[in-house]
MOPAC internal coordinates of N, CA, C and O (Angstrom, degrees):
PM7 1SCF
backbone

  N    0.0000 0     0.00 0     0.00 0    0    0    0
  C    1.4600 1     0.00 0     0.00 0    1    0    0
  C    1.5232 1   111.74 1     0.00 0    2    1    0
  O    1.2310 1   120.88 1   143.84 1    3    2    1
  N    1.3149 1   115.92 1   -36.16 1    3    2    1
  C    1.4658 1   119.28 1  -178.75 1    5    3    2
  C    1.5310 1   111.59 1   -67.29 1    6    5    3
  O    1.2310 1   120.08 1   139.94 1    7    6    5
  N    1.3414 1   117.46 1   -40.06 1    7    6    5
  C    1.4830 1   120.41 1   178.42 1    9    7    6
  C    1.5150 1   111.94 1   -62.95 1   10    9    7
  O    1.2310 1   120.35 1   139.29 1   11   10    9
  N    1.3097 1   116.94 1   -40.71 1   11   10    9
  C    1.4651 1   120.58 1   178.94 1   13   11   10
  C    1.5091 1   110.68 1   -64.20 1   14   13   11
  O    1.2310 1   120.61 1   139.20 1   15   14   13
  N    1.3120 1   116.43 1   -40.80 1   15   14   13
  C    1.4575 1   120.91 1   178.73 1   17   15   14
  C    1.5233 1   111.23 1   -64.39 1   18   17   15
  O    1.2310 1   119.99 1   138.24 1   19   18   17
  N    1.3331 1   117.63 1   -41.76 1   19   18   17
  C    1.4539 1   121.59 1   178.64 1   21   19   18
  C    1.5299 1   110.70 1   -64.93 1   22   21   19
  O    1.2310 1   120.77 1   138.51 1   23   22   21
  N    1.3340 1   116.14 1   -41.49 1   23   22   21
  C    1.4609 1   120.59 1  -179.95 1   25   23   22
  C    1.5440 1   111.06 1   -64.56 1   26   25   23
  O    1.2310 1   120.57 1   141.20 1   27   26   25
  N    1.3151 1   116.51 1   -38.80 1   27   26   25
  C    1.4640 1   119.94 1   177.53 1   29   27   26
  C    1.5322 1   110.07 1   -65.00 1   30   29   27
  O    1.2310 1   119.99 1   140.99 1   31   30   29
  N    1.3151 1   117.62 1   -39.01 1   31   30   29
  C    1.4454 1   121.42 1   178.00 1   33   31   30
  C    1.5240 1   111.56 1   -64.08 1   34   33   31
  O    1.2310 1   121.08 1   137.93 1   35   34   33
  N    1.3414 1   115.54 1   -42.07 1   35   34   33
  C    1.4785 1   119.85 1   177.62 1   37   35   34
  C    1.5077 1   111.17 1   -64.74 1   38   37   35
  O    1.2310 1   120.15 1   136.80 1   39   38   37
  N    1.3302 1   117.32 1   -43.20 1   39   38   37
  C    1.4663 1   120.95 1   178.86 1   41   39   38
  C    1.5037 1   112.09 1   -62.56 1   42   41   39
  O    1.2310 1   119.78 1   138.51 1   43   42   41
  N    1.3233 1   118.02 1   -41.49 1   43   42   41
  C    1.4567 1   122.25 1   178.33 1   45   43   42
  C    1.5230 1   110.74 1   -63.20 1   46   45   43
  O    1.2310 1   120.93 1   139.02 1   47   46   45
  N    1.3211 1   115.83 1   -40.98 1   47   46   45
  C    1.4630 1   120.49 1   179.59 1   49   47   46
  C    1.5260 1   110.84 1   -65.99 1   50   49   47
  O    1.2310 1   120.56 1   138.20 1   51   50   49
  N    1.3341 1   116.53 1   -41.80 1   51   50   49
  C    1.4792 1   120.44 1   178.54 1   53   51   50
  C    1.5172 1   111.52 1   -65.32 1   54   53   51
  O    1.2310 1   119.94 1   141.75 1   55   54   53
  N    1.3211 1   117.73 1   -38.25 1   55   54   53
  C    1.4754 1   120.75 1  -179.85 1   57   55   54
  C    1.5062 1   112.39 1   -63.99 1   58   57   55
  O    1.2310 1   119.95 1   152.78 1   59   58   57
  N    1.3290 1   117.70 1   -27.22 1   59   58   57
  C    1.4681 1   120.66 1   178.34 1   61   59   58
  C    1.5344 1   111.20 1   -67.07 1   62   61   59
  O    1.2310 1   119.89 1   152.53 1   63   62   61
  N    1.3285 1   117.82 1   -27.47 1   63   62   61
  C    1.4586 1   121.33 1  -176.29 1   65   63   62
  C    1.5233 1   113.79 1   -95.89 1   66   65   63
  O    1.2310 1   119.70 1   172.91 1   67   66   65
  N    1.3212 1   118.18 1    -7.09 1   67   66   65
  C    1.4559 1   120.30 1  -179.86 1   69   67   66
  C    1.5314 1   110.91 1   -70.13 1   70   69   67
  O    1.2310 1   120.30 1   -47.22 1   71   70   69
  N    1.3383 1   117.03 1   132.78 1   71   70   69
  C    1.4659 1   121.17 1   175.93 1   73   71   70
  C    1.5091 1   108.73 1   -84.98 1   74   73   71
  O    1.2310 1   120.68 1   -39.26 1   75   74   73
  N    1.3238 1   116.30 1   140.74 1   75   74   73
  C    1.4609 1   120.84 1  -178.24 1   77   75   74
  C    1.5266 1   112.25 1  -105.55 1   78   77   75
  O    1.2310 1   120.06 1   167.03 1   79   78   77
  N    1.3178 1   117.49 1   -12.97 1   79   78   77
  C    1.4729 1   120.55 1  -175.27 1   81   79   78
  C    1.5374 1   113.67 1   -98.32 1   82   81   79
  O    1.2310 1   120.36 1  -155.10 1   83   82   81
  N    1.3459 1   116.91 1    24.90 1   83   82   81
  C    1.4751 1   120.28 1  -177.62 1   85   83   82
  C    1.5292 1   109.38 1   -85.08 1   86   85   83
  O    1.2310 1   120.29 1   -36.81 1   87   86   85
  N    1.3393 1   117.04 1   143.19 1   87   86   85
  C    1.4644 1   119.87 1   174.34 1   89   87   86
  C    1.5325 1   110.21 1   -73.96 1   90   89   87
  O    1.2310 1   120.59 1   -11.67 1   91   90   89
  N    1.3195 1   116.47 1   168.33 1   91   90   89
  C    1.4416 1   122.25 1   177.40 1   93   91   90
  C    1.5528 1   107.49 1   -77.45 1   94   93   91
  O    1.2310 1   120.39 1   -70.98 1   95   94   93
  N    1.3052 1   116.87 1   109.02 1   95   94   93
  C    1.4675 1   122.47 1  -175.57 1   97   95   94
  C    1.5096 1   108.62 1   -98.79 1   98   97   95
  O    1.2310 1   120.56 1   -54.17 1   99   98   97
  N    1.3334 1   116.53 1   125.83 1   99   98   97
  C    1.4575 1   122.94 1   178.90 1  101   99   98
  C    1.5326 1   109.39 1  -120.52 1  102  101   99
  O    1.2310 1   120.79 1   -17.18 1  103  102  101
  N    1.3258 1   116.09 1   162.82 1  103  102  101
  C    1.4667 1   121.12 1   175.63 1  105  103  102
  C    1.5398 1   107.27 1   -67.39 1  106  105  103
  O    1.2310 1   120.81 1   -43.96 1  107  106  105
  N    1.3342 1   116.07 1   136.04 1  107  106  105
  C    1.4643 1   121.55 1   179.52 1  109  107  106
  C    1.5253 1   113.34 1    93.79 1  110  109  107
  O    1.2310 1   119.60 1   175.83 1  111  110  109
  N    1.3295 1   118.38 1    -4.17 1  111  110  109
  C    1.4549 1   120.67 1   176.92 1  113  111  110
  C    1.5155 1   110.97 1   -73.09 1  114  113  111
  O    1.2310 1   120.72 1   -35.25 1  115  114  113
  N    1.3348 1   116.22 1   144.75 1  115  114  113
  C    1.4539 1   121.02 1   168.60 1  117  115  114
  C    1.5157 1   106.86 1   -92.18 1  118  117  115
  O    1.2310 1   120.54 1   -55.45 1  119  118  117
  N    1.3335 1   116.57 1   124.55 1  119  118  117
  C    1.4561 1   122.04 1  -175.57 1  121  119  118
  C    1.4968 1   110.71 1  -118.08 1  122  121  119
  O    1.2310 1   121.09 1   -27.29 1  123  122  121
  N    1.3450 1   115.51 1   152.71 1  123  122  121
  C    1.4365 1   122.45 1   168.46 1  125  123  122
  C    1.5417 1   105.79 1  -121.68 1  126  125  123
  O    1.2310 1   121.61 1   -69.81 1  127  126  125
  N    1.3413 1   114.53 1   110.19 1  127  126  125
  C    1.4512 1   120.74 1  -173.81 1  129  127  126
  C    1.5196 1   109.46 1  -108.68 1  130  129  127
  O    1.2310 1   120.49 1   -53.92 1  131  130  129
  N    1.3250 1   116.67 1   126.08 1  131  130  129
  C    1.4494 1   122.19 1   175.41 1  133  131  130
  C    1.5231 1   110.21 1   -92.53 1  134  133  131
  O    1.2310 1   121.05 1   -61.40 1  135  134  133
  N    1.3452 1   115.60 1   118.60 1  135  134  133
  C    1.4665 1   121.31 1  -177.22 1  137  135  134
  C    1.5314 1   108.80 1  -113.41 1  138  137  135
  O    1.2310 1   120.84 1   -47.16 1  139  138  137
  N    1.3355 1   115.99 1   132.84 1  139  138  137
  C    1.4540 1   119.93 1   177.27 1  141  139  138
  C    1.5202 1   110.16 1   -76.17 1  142  141  139
  O    1.2310 1   120.27 1   -52.46 1  143  142  141
  N    1.3209 1   117.09 1   127.54 1  143  142  141
  C    1.4463 1   124.58 1   179.26 1  145  143  142
  C    1.5162 1   108.80 1  -117.01 1  146  145  143
  O    1.2310 1   120.13 1   -50.62 1  147  146  145
  N    1.3280 1   117.36 1   129.38 1  147  146  145
  C    1.4779 1   121.72 1   178.66 1  149  147  146
  C    1.5163 1   107.77 1  -104.01 1  150  149  147
  O    1.2310 1   121.38 1   -57.06 1  151  150  149
  N    1.3324 1   114.96 1   122.94 1  151  150  149
  C    1.4860 1   121.16 1   176.79 1  153  151  150
  C    1.5025 1   106.74 1  -124.73 1  154  153  151
  O    1.2310 1   121.01 1   -74.38 1  155  154  153
  N    1.3125 1   115.67 1   105.62 1  155  154  153
  C    1.4637 1   120.64 1  -177.08 1  157  155  154
  C    1.5147 1   109.38 1    66.70 1  158  157  155
  O    1.2310 1   120.59 1    60.71 1  159  158  157
  N    1.3312 1   116.48 1  -119.29 1  159  158  157
  C    1.4643 1   119.95 1   177.22 1  161  159  158
  C    1.5338 1   112.09 1  -105.73 1  162  161  159
  O    1.2310 1   120.64 1  -171.74 1  163  162  161
  N    1.3317 1   116.38 1     8.26 1  163  162  161
  C    1.4638 1   121.38 1   177.68 1  165  163  162
  C    1.5199 1   110.75 1  -101.75 1  166  165  163
  O    1.2310 1   120.84 1   -29.86 1  167  166  165
  N    1.2989 1   116.01 1   150.14 1  167  166  165
  C    1.4636 1   121.81 1   175.96 1  169  167  166
  C    1.5075 1   109.12 1  -127.37 1  170  169  167
  O    1.2310 1   120.86 1   -46.08 1  171  170  169
  N    1.3299 1   115.97 1   133.92 1  171  170  169
  C    1.4739 1   120.20 1   179.28 1  173  171  170
  C    1.5306 1   108.29 1  -137.97 1  174  173  171
  O    1.2310 1   121.25 1   -10.52 1  175  174  173
  N    1.3219 1   115.21 1   169.48 1  175  174  173
  C    1.4546 1   121.31 1   179.36 1  177  175  174
  C    1.5179 1   108.74 1  -110.79 1  178  177  175
  O    1.2310 1   120.71 1   -55.48 1  179  178  177
  N    1.3439 1   116.25 1   124.52 1  179  178  177
  C    1.4630 1   121.97 1   178.24 1  181  179  178
  C    1.5231 1   106.91 1  -111.33 1  182  181  179
  O    1.2310 1   120.25 1   -46.20 1  183  182  181
  N    1.3416 1   117.13 1   133.80 1  183  182  181
  C    1.4460 1   120.55 1  -178.27 1  185  183  182
  C    1.5085 1   110.36 1   -95.82 1  186  185  183
  O    1.2310 1   121.17 1   -38.28 1  187  186  185
  N    1.3240 1   115.37 1   141.72 1  187  186  185
  C    1.4571 1   124.08 1   179.21 1  189  187  186
  C    1.5199 1   106.05 1  -125.84 1  190  189  187
  O    1.2310 1   120.52 1   -57.51 1  191  190  189
  N    1.3296 1   116.61 1   122.49 1  191  190  189
  C    1.4560 1   121.71 1  -175.39 1  193  191  190
  C    1.5065 1   109.84 1  -120.24 1  194  193  191
  O    1.2310 1   120.65 1   -51.93 1  195  194  193
  N    1.3402 1   116.36 1   128.07 1  195  194  193
  C    1.4482 1   119.98 1  -178.99 1  197  195  194
  C    1.5306 1   111.68 1  -173.84 1  198  197  195
  O    1.2310 1   121.30 1     5.09 1  199  198  197
  N    1.3402 1   115.12 1  -174.91 1  199  198  197
  C    1.4610 1   123.39 1  -177.30 1  201  199  198
  C    1.5082 1   110.26 1  -100.70 1  202  201  199
  O    1.2310 1   120.80 1   -43.63 1  203  202  201
  N    1.3461 1   116.07 1   136.37 1  203  202  201
  C    1.4599 1   121.38 1   177.36 1  205  203  202
  C    1.5362 1   107.72 1   -76.92 1  206  205  203
  O    1.2310 1   121.10 1   -60.71 1  207  206  205
  N    1.3503 1   115.50 1   119.29 1  207  206  205
  C    1.4644 1   118.64 1   179.62 1  209  207  206
  C    1.5201 1   112.49 1  -107.82 1  210  209  207
  O    1.2310 1   120.16 1   166.40 1  211  210  209
  N    1.3455 1   117.29 1   -13.60 1  211  210  209
  C    1.4539 1   120.69 1   179.26 1  213  211  210
  C    1.5278 1   108.88 1  -155.68 1  214  213  211
  O    1.2310 1   121.53 1   -29.10 1  215  214  213
  N    1.3243 1   114.67 1   150.90 1  215  214  213
  C    1.4688 1   121.81 1   178.31 1  217  215  214
  C    1.5102 1   108.52 1  -142.47 1  218  217  215
  O    1.2310 1   120.83 1   -44.80 1  219  218  217
  N    1.3164 1   116.03 1   135.20 1  219  218  217
  C    1.4619 1   121.65 1   176.85 1  221  219  218
  C    1.5165 1   108.10 1  -123.70 1  222  221  219
  O    1.2310 1   120.25 1   -64.11 1  223  222  221
  N    1.3180 1   117.14 1   115.89 1  223  222  221
  C    1.4567 1   121.91 1  -177.95 1  225  223  222
  C    1.5081 1   110.71 1   -94.33 1  226  225  223
  O    1.2310 1   120.42 1   -57.51 1  227  226  225
  N    1.3103 1   116.81 1   122.49 1  227  226  225
  C    1.4547 1   121.22 1   177.68 1  229  227  226
  C    1.5300 1   108.77 1  -158.12 1  230  229  227
  O    1.2310 1   120.06 1  -118.72 1  231  230  229
  N    1.3098 1   117.50 1    61.28 1  231  230  229
  C    1.4630 1   127.48 1  -177.94 1  233  231  230
  C    1.5329 1   110.71 1    44.97 1  234  233  231
  O    1.2310 1   119.62 1    68.59 1  235  234  233
  N    1.3163 1   118.33 1  -111.41 1  235  234  233
  C    1.4721 1   120.48 1  -174.89 1  237  235  234
  C    1.5311 1   111.19 1   -71.98 1  238  237  235
  O    1.2310 1   119.43 1   161.35 1  239  238  237
  N    1.3281 1   118.69 1   -18.65 1  239  238  237
  C    1.4558 1   121.40 1  -177.89 1  241  239  238
  C    1.5431 1   111.48 1   -98.10 1  242  241  239
  O    1.2310 1   119.62 1  -155.58 1  243  242  241
  N    1.3230 1   118.33 1    24.42 1  243  242  241
  C    1.4580 1   120.37 1   179.62 1  245  243  242
  C    1.5274 1   110.74 1   -67.18 1  246  245  243
  O    1.2310 1   121.42 1   -50.47 1  247  246  245
  N    1.3457 1   114.89 1   129.53 1  247  246  245
  C    1.4428 1   120.98 1  -179.05 1  249  247  246
  C    1.5209 1   110.66 1  -124.66 1  250  249  247
  O    1.2310 1   120.85 1   -27.80 1  251  250  249
  N    1.3242 1   115.97 1   152.20 1  251  250  249
  C    1.4446 1   122.62 1   173.28 1  253  251  250
  C    1.5346 1   108.03 1  -128.61 1  254  253  251
  O    1.2310 1   120.71 1   -35.88 1  255  254  253
  N    1.3176 1   116.24 1   144.12 1  255  254  253
  C    1.4556 1   121.53 1   175.56 1  257  255  254
  C    1.5321 1   107.48 1  -106.30 1  258  257  255
  O    1.2310 1   120.82 1   -59.19 1  259  258  257
  N    1.3071 1   116.04 1   120.81 1  259  258  257
  C    1.4841 1   122.09 1  -176.51 1  261  259  258
  C    1.5257 1   108.12 1  -112.89 1  262  261  259
  O    1.2310 1   121.38 1   -47.78 1  263  262  261
  N    1.3338 1   114.97 1   132.22 1  263  262  261
  C    1.4735 1   121.09 1  -178.01 1  265  263  262
  C    1.5269 1   109.02 1  -118.91 1  266  265  263
  O    1.2310 1   121.47 1   -41.69 1  267  266  265
  N    1.3309 1   114.79 1   138.31 1  267  266  265
  C    1.4529 1   121.07 1   171.16 1  269  267  266
  C    1.5054 1   108.71 1  -141.27 1  270  269  267
  O    1.2310 1   120.08 1   -20.52 1  271  270  269
  N    1.3250 1   117.46 1   159.48 1  271  270  269
  C    1.4526 1   122.46 1   177.81 1  273  271  270
  C    1.5092 1   107.11 1  -107.01 1  274  273  271
  O    1.2310 1   120.32 1   -57.93 1  275  274  273
  N    1.3131 1   116.99 1   122.07 1  275  274  273
  C    1.4398 1   123.40 1  -176.62 1  277  275  274
  C    1.5194 1   109.26 1  -122.83 1  278  277  275
  O    1.2310 1   119.97 1   -68.43 1  279  278  277
  N    1.3319 1   117.67 1   111.57 1  279  278  277
  C    1.4656 1   124.08 1  -178.25 1  281  279  278
  C    1.5280 1   112.38 1    54.60 1  282  281  279
  O    1.2310 1   121.31 1  -138.28 1  283  282  281
  N    1.3274 1   115.10 1    41.72 1  283  282  281
  C    1.4556 1   120.63 1   176.68 1  285  283  282
  C    1.5237 1   114.81 1    82.62 1  286  285  283
  O    1.2310 1   119.85 1  -178.62 1  287  286  285
  N    1.3202 1   117.89 1     1.38 1  287  286  285
  C    1.4620 1   122.79 1  -179.81 1  289  287  286
  C    1.5033 1   109.21 1  -116.05 1  290  289  287
  O    1.2310 1   119.84 1   -50.33 1  291  290  289
  N    1.3350 1   117.92 1   129.67 1  291  290  289
  C    1.4609 1   122.11 1   178.77 1  293  291  290
  C    1.5170 1   110.21 1   -76.83 1  294  293  291
  O    1.2310 1   121.17 1   -48.66 1  295  294  293
  N    1.3395 1   115.37 1   131.34 1  295  294  293
  C    1.4507 1   121.87 1   179.63 1  297  295  294
  C    1.5283 1   107.57 1  -123.78 1  298  297  295
  O    1.2310 1   121.15 1   -53.19 1  299  298  297
  N    1.3329 1   115.40 1   126.81 1  299  298  297
  C    1.4661 1   121.18 1   177.28 1  301  299  298
  C    1.5013 1   110.13 1  -117.23 1  302  301  299
  O    1.2310 1   121.20 1   -37.41 1  303  302  301
  N    1.3235 1   115.30 1   142.59 1  303  302  301
  C    1.4737 1   118.69 1   179.09 1  305  303  302
  C    1.5164 1   107.26 1  -140.76 1  306  305  303
  O    1.2310 1   120.98 1   -39.67 1  307  306  305
  N    1.3055 1   115.72 1   140.33 1  307  306  305
  C    1.4590 1   122.74 1  -179.54 1  309  307  306
  C    1.5201 1   108.12 1  -102.36 1  310  309  307
  O    1.2310 1   120.60 1   -53.31 1  311  310  309
  N    1.3457 1   116.46 1   126.69 1  311  310  309
  C    1.4655 1   121.45 1  -178.78 1  313  311  310
  C    1.5216 1   109.28 1  -114.24 1  314  313  311
  O    1.2310 1   120.61 1   -45.20 1  315  314  313
  N    1.3094 1   116.44 1   134.80 1  315  314  313
  C    1.4496 1   123.92 1   169.66 1  317  315  314
  C    1.5225 1   105.28 1   -88.45 1  318  317  315
  O    1.2310 1   119.95 1   -75.69 1  319  318  317
  N    1.3433 1   117.71 1   104.31 1  319  318  317
  C    1.4643 1   119.42 1  -165.44 1  321  319  318
  C    1.5247 1   113.53 1   -71.47 1  322  321  319
  O    1.2310 1   119.21 1   161.16 1  323  322  321
  N    1.3279 1   119.11 1   -18.84 1  323  322  321
  C    1.4551 1   120.62 1   177.83 1  325  323  322
  C    1.5192 1   112.18 1   -94.26 1  326  325  323
  O    1.2310 1   120.26 1  -171.84 1  327  326  325
  N    1.3504 1   117.11 1     8.16 1  327  326  325
  C    1.4486 1   122.24 1  -179.43 1  329  327  326
  C    1.5304 1   110.59 1   -71.23 1  330  329  327
  O    1.2310 1   119.87 1   -33.35 1  331  330  329
  N    1.3254 1   117.84 1   146.65 1  331  330  329
  C    1.4608 1   120.01 1   175.25 1  333  331  330
  C    1.5260 1   113.16 1   -67.16 1  334  333  331
  O    1.2310 1   119.90 1   161.44 1  335  334  333
  N    1.3451 1   117.79 1   -18.56 1  335  334  333
  C    1.4669 1   121.04 1   177.19 1  337  335  334
  C    1.5092 1   112.81 1   -72.78 1  338  337  335
  O    1.2310 1   119.72 1   156.01 1  339  338  337
  N    1.3331 1   118.14 1   -23.99 1  339  338  337
  C    1.4638 1   121.29 1   177.93 1  341  339  338
  C    1.5327 1   106.67 1   -84.71 1  342  341  339
  O    1.2310 1   121.41 1   -67.73 1  343  342  341
  N    1.3348 1   114.91 1   112.27 1  343  342  341
  C    1.4640 1   120.30 1  -174.58 1  345  343  342
  C    1.5123 1   111.37 1   -85.77 1  346  345  343
  O    1.2310 1   119.95 1   133.87 1  347  346  345
  N    1.3282 1   117.70 1   -46.13 1  347  346  345
  C    1.4613 1   119.85 1  -176.45 1  349  347  346
  C    1.5274 1   109.54 1  -148.93 1  350  349  347
  O    1.2310 1   121.20 1   -29.16 1  351  350  349
  N    1.3080 1   115.31 1   150.84 1  351  350  349
  C    1.4662 1   122.13 1   175.03 1  353  351  350
  C    1.5312 1   107.66 1  -133.23 1  354  353  351
  O    1.2310 1   121.17 1   -55.45 1  355  354  353
  N    1.3424 1   115.37 1   124.55 1  355  354  353
  C    1.4453 1   119.40 1   179.95 1  357  355  354
  C    1.5138 1   108.89 1  -126.38 1  358  357  355
  O    1.2310 1   119.89 1   -50.32 1  359  358  357
  N    1.3296 1   117.82 1   129.68 1  359  358  357
  C    1.4510 1   122.61 1   177.93 1  361  359  358
  C    1.5202 1   108.19 1   -86.06 1  362  361  359
  O    1.2310 1   120.19 1   -62.85 1  363  362  361
  N    1.3521 1   117.24 1   117.15 1  363  362  361
  C    1.4512 1   121.45 1  -178.38 1  365  363  362
  C    1.5293 1   111.14 1   -83.22 1  366  365  363
  O    1.2310 1   120.08 1   130.14 1  367  366  365
  N    1.3426 1   117.45 1   -49.86 1  367  366  365
  C    1.4536 1   121.42 1   173.39 1  369  367  366
  C    1.5166 1   109.16 1  -158.27 1  370  369  367
  O    1.2310 1   120.99 1   -13.26 1  371  370  369
  N    1.3134 1   115.72 1   166.74 1  371  370  369
  C    1.4542 1   121.83 1  -176.59 1  373  371  370
  C    1.5261 1   109.94 1  -119.52 1  374  373  371
  O    1.2310 1   121.36 1   -25.86 1  375  374  373
  N    1.3318 1   115.00 1   154.14 1  375  374  373
  C    1.4533 1   120.94 1   178.42 1  377  375  374
  C    1.5080 1   109.77 1  -120.56 1  378  377  375
  O    1.2310 1   121.01 1   -26.43 1  379  378  377
  N    1.3404 1   115.68 1   153.57 1  379  378  377
  C    1.4537 1   121.65 1   177.67 1  381  379  378
  C    1.5268 1   106.53 1   -86.60 1  382  381  379
  O    1.2310 1   119.87 1   -65.75 1  383  382  381
  N    1.3109 1   117.85 1   114.25 1  383  382  381
  C    1.4534 1   121.64 1   179.82 1  385  383  382
  C    1.5150 1   109.81 1  -127.46 1  386  385  383
  O    1.2310 1   120.82 1   -22.14 1  387  386  385
  N    1.3479 1   116.03 1   157.86 1  387  386  385
  C    1.4454 1   121.19 1  -178.47 1  389  387  386
  C    1.5151 1   112.05 1  -121.63 1  390  389  387
  O    1.2310 1   120.90 1  -164.43 1  391  390  389
  N    1.3141 1   115.88 1    15.57 1  391  390  389
  C    1.4692 1   121.34 1  -179.98 1  393  391  390
  C    1.5290 1   109.68 1  -129.82 1  394  393  391
  O    1.2310 1   120.87 1   -22.75 1  395  394  393
  N    1.3250 1   115.95 1   157.25 1  395  394  393
  C    1.4588 1   119.13 1   178.17 1  397  395  394
  C    1.5255 1   111.27 1   -91.64 1  398  397  395
  O    1.2310 1   119.76 1   161.26 1  399  398  397
  N    1.3087 1   118.07 1   -18.74 1  399  398  397
  C    1.4649 1   121.88 1   175.48 1  401  399  398
  C    1.5377 1   107.63 1  -131.84 1  402  401  399
  O    1.2310 1   120.44 1   -49.45 1  403  402  401
  N    1.3044 1   116.76 1   130.55 1  403  402  401
  C    1.4603 1   121.72 1  -175.55 1  405  403  402
  C    1.5141 1   111.42 1  -105.89 1  406  405  403
  O    1.2310 1   120.70 1  -135.76 1  407  406  405
  N    1.3364 1   116.26 1    44.24 1  407  406  405
  C    1.4645 1   120.51 1  -178.78 1  409  407  406
  C    1.5147 1   113.37 1   -65.22 1  410  409  407
  O    1.2310 1   120.23 1   159.48 1  411  410  409
  N    1.3430 1   117.17 1   -20.52 1  411  410  409
  C    1.4639 1   119.95 1   179.32 1  413  411  410
  C    1.5142 1   112.57 1   -64.75 1  414  413  411
  O    1.2310 1   119.86 1   162.49 1  415  414  413
  N    1.3337 1   117.87 1   -17.51 1  415  414  413
  C    1.4737 1   120.82 1   178.72 1  417  415  414
  C    1.5230 1   111.83 1   -66.59 1  418  417  415
  O    1.2310 1   120.30 1   160.75 1  419  418  417
  N    1.3414 1   117.04 1   -19.25 1  419  418  417
  C    1.4609 1   120.29 1   179.77 1  421  419  418
  C    1.5335 1   111.41 1   -64.12 1  422  421  419
  O    1.2310 1   120.61 1   150.76 1  423  422  421
  N    1.3495 1   116.45 1   -29.24 1  423  422  421
  C    1.4614 1   120.39 1  -175.96 1  425  423  422
  C    1.5192 1   113.49 1   -92.07 1  426  425  423
  O    1.2310 1   120.02 1   174.55 1  427  426  425
  N    1.3515 1   117.57 1    -5.45 1  427  426  425
  C    1.4652 1   120.75 1  -175.90 1  429  427  426
  C    1.5158 1   110.64 1  -101.81 1  430  429  427
  O    1.2310 1   121.06 1   -29.77 1  431  430  429
  N    1.3395 1   115.58 1   150.23 1  431  430  429
  C    1.4650 1   120.81 1  -179.41 1  433  431  430
  C    1.5157 1   109.56 1  -130.35 1  434  433  431
  O    1.2310 1   120.73 1   -27.60 1  435  434  433
  N    1.3036 1   116.21 1   152.40 1  435  434  433
  C    1.4482 1   122.86 1   173.33 1  437  435  434
  C    1.5108 1   114.62 1    62.06 1  438  437  435
  O    1.2310 1   121.04 1    45.61 1  439  438  437
  N    1.3324 1   115.62 1  -134.39 1  439  438  437
  C    1.4694 1   120.26 1  -176.49 1  441  439  438
  C    1.5259 1   112.28 1   -65.53 1  442  441  439
  O    1.2310 1   119.97 1   154.88 1  443  442  441
  N    1.3151 1   117.66 1   -25.12 1  443  442  441
  C    1.4607 1   120.43 1  -177.86 1  445  443  442
  C    1.5280 1   110.97 1   -66.98 1  446  445  443
  O    1.2310 1   119.95 1   157.09 1  447  446  445
  N    1.3077 1   117.71 1   -22.91 1  447  446  445
  C    1.4756 1   120.62 1  -177.84 1  449  447  446
  C    1.5076 1   113.00 1   -87.31 1  450  449  447
  O    1.2310 1   119.93 1  -177.31 1  451  450  449
  N    1.3408 1   117.75 1     2.69 1  451  450  449
  C    1.4582 1   119.96 1   178.71 1  453  451  450
  C    1.5159 1   110.08 1   -74.16 1  454  453  451
  O    1.2310 1   120.36 1   -32.08 1  455  454  453
  N    1.3350 1   116.91 1   147.92 1  455  454  453
  C    1.4638 1   122.32 1   176.10 1  457  455  454
  C    1.5200 1   108.58 1  -109.51 1  458  457  455
  O    1.2310 1   121.37 1   -31.49 1  459  458  457
  N    1.3250 1   114.99 1   148.51 1  459  458  457
  C    1.4627 1   120.89 1   179.50 1  461  459  458
  C    1.5262 1   109.43 1   -71.69 1  462  461  459
  O    1.2310 1   120.39 1   -51.03 1  463  462  461
  N    1.3278 1   116.85 1   128.97 1  463  462  461
  C    1.4639 1   121.50 1  -177.10 1  465  463  462
  C    1.5091 1   111.86 1   -73.07 1  466  465  463
  O    1.2310 1   120.72 1   -39.48 1  467  466  465
  N    1.3403 1   116.23 1   140.52 1  467  466  465
  C    1.4626 1   122.99 1   176.94 1  469  467  466
  C    1.5221 1   108.20 1   -92.86 1  470  469  467
  O    1.2310 1   120.60 1   -38.77 1  471  470  469
  N    1.3172 1   116.46 1   141.23 1  471  470  469
  C    1.4449 1   120.58 1   179.38 1  473  471  470
  C    1.4894 1   112.37 1  -116.32 1  474  473  471
  O    1.2310 1   120.10 1   180.00 1  475  474  473

């Protein structure tokens, strides 16, 4: 009985932190994510734009891996989407993909790394 009570308490606590205004994020989507950055005593929002190559669903611990190419170098960043640091998520466009993880994009360059757009 005690374990069940503790689990209910943990679930209730996690539900308080879940965001309800998130868009439906799929693998292959191009996202624009606004991240809160603290510099000294100032806070600003920095946007990160890239393609979702991986997603891990685990209620409040849901993460997405976003990849972009910056000056010829691939940059990947993992976002905890229910984090208070993530201010906004906007889906720019979606791609038609047949895999759940797009790690193969790491080895492709230029036009070869483009994904077919979904309509």
